Every structure is written in C-alpha cells, then in structure tokens.
N, C-alpha and C positions, 0 to 999 in steps of 0.2 A: 273073683276079677283084681277084688283088690290087691290080691297074692302078686299075679302075674301085672297088673300094674306100676307097683314095687322092686318087683325082682325085673319086669324090663319092659314099660313103658313105650316104645313102637310098636310091640309086641301086641299090646294092649290096645294101642294103635291100630295097627294091624286090623283087628279081632274086632273092633266097632263099629270102622266104617261097613268093613265086608259085612259083620253083621245083618245090616240095613240094608244090606246090595250092592254099595257103594263102592270106587274105586280107589285107592289106595292111590298114594301119593309115590315115586320115589324118594325123593327129600328127607331125609330125616331131619335134618338140621338145617336152618335159617327158613325154610317151608314157607313164609307169611302169615305161618295160624293153620293153612291150607292142609288137612291134613286126608284127603280125602274130595270125592267128591261123585255125584251122581245125576245124572243126563234121562233130560226132553227134552220133546219134538216141540217143536212151538207153530202154529202156523198163520201162517203168514198170511197178510191179503187177499193174496191172488192165488189160493191155492197150495204155495212153496214152505217147506217147513224148517227151522230154521234149529240146530243146536240150543240148547240153551240148556243151567244146570243150578245145582245144587252143590254150595261148597260149604264141604263137614270139616270141620269142628271136636279135634278129641282131647280136653282135659279133663285131665287124675288127678290133679291137686285142688286146690281153693282157685273157685271159679269166680273172675270178677267182673265188672260190670263192662271197665278197660276189657276185659278177651269180649266180650261180645258185641261193646264199640269196633274193638279193630277190624273184628271179621267181616262186618256191616259194609265198610271201610273201606276193602279187598273184592267182596262182592259188589259193591258200585262200579269199581275198579277194573270190571272182569267182565272184559264182550260179552261173557255167554253168563254171567253170573247171574243170576234173575231171584236164589232165594241162602237166605248162610242157617245154617244147622250147626247146634253143638248142639255134643253125646260127654255129660258130665257122672261123675258122681253124686253132685250138688242136683236142688233144684235150684233154676229161679231164684234171685228175690225181686218184692215189690217195686225193686227202682228196675230189675234186669222187662220184667214184667211192660212196662209200661215203657220203657225204649221202644220194647214189644209191637205194642198197639203203635208204635211212632209209625212201625217201620213201613204200615200199613200190611193189603192185600193183596194179593197176586190173582188177575180173574186169568179161567183157565176156562173146562164144563163144569167148572163149581169154585169157592173161594179158595184161598188157602192162605196161610202167613206166610206173611216172606221174610218172617227169622221167625223158627221153631226150635224148644230146645226137644231133649231127649233127656232121661235120666237114666244108667246104667238099669237100675230100678224096674223100671217101665220096661226095659225091655227087655229083661229074663222074664218078671212076673203077668208080662198082661203081652208079651211077641208083640209093640210097638213100633211100629217103624216111624219113620217123615211121611206128613202128608204133604206130593206130590203129585201132578198132574200123571198122567201112564213114563215109564223111565223104558228105554234102551236098552238092549240084555240087561232084562234084569226078567228075574224067574220068582215070587216071590210062594215062598220057600215057607216062609215063617210063620205061616199060619198055624201048620201042625211039627214045626218042626223041636225034640226036643236035646237039650240042651246040653250035651256033657261037657263039663269041664274038669278039669285034668291037674292037681294043685303037685 
C-alpha cells in the first residue's frame, strides 16, 4: 500500500475510504481534510431518523496531532458530523490518544469513541473497520474479504 501511496496518493485515499465501506469525496484538493464519509441513521426522540456520519481523513504521510485536531474541528462544524476517523500508516501517539479520550463517547445502542484511528496494518491484517452505529447503504464484506493488491 505504501507503493500505491507514493505512486498516486488520491488513489490510495479512495482505496482506504472504500475499504471501510465509506463514500469518497469528489474533491482532490482543498477538501478541508475530508477524504470520505460513513453515514448512519440517528433515531430522534419522536422516532424520526436523522442522517449523521463519520468524517474520514486519510493520511499517507506523517500523522501529526495538528491533523487530528483539524479533523475534529471539521467534525464539530459539520451538521451531520458525529465522528472523526483517521486512516494512516502511523500508529497514534500518546498525545493523540489523550486528545481522543477528551473527545468522549457517543451513546447509541452502545458507546462509540467520537474520534477513531485505524492503521493500514489493522485494516489488512485484522480486517478492522471503524466502529459506529449501523451504517446506511453499507454491506460489511470485510469479514471474509481476501485482499488482492497489485503493484
């Protein structure tokens, strides 16, 4: 995957977002750090449902605390934003984990971290995805997915 990132960062972003069954953004530059989204329906008090989501940022280069803070700034200003998700080659630092804890938990049918990290290694080796309430228009095919990677 590192080769794909070096060859075409935008293709890598699309691959990463689609791998977690997200929707890619159409903008390649000046996207405010938003590379994709996952959606779910939030149940309101009167039984109505509101479309909410996770804003996904893909970082192929060095992951910095400022990237994490910027993403959460976007999430809090987005009317549908509930979660922030970062996909990267790097593992989060202690400072990033501390910031994650400060963001708290979302209470749905269970509790979900508002800010989540996902490494490419976790995606490929452990078939891990982001942990959010049931998503809209998403089939969870990763459980038995055999990843074919061509270089």
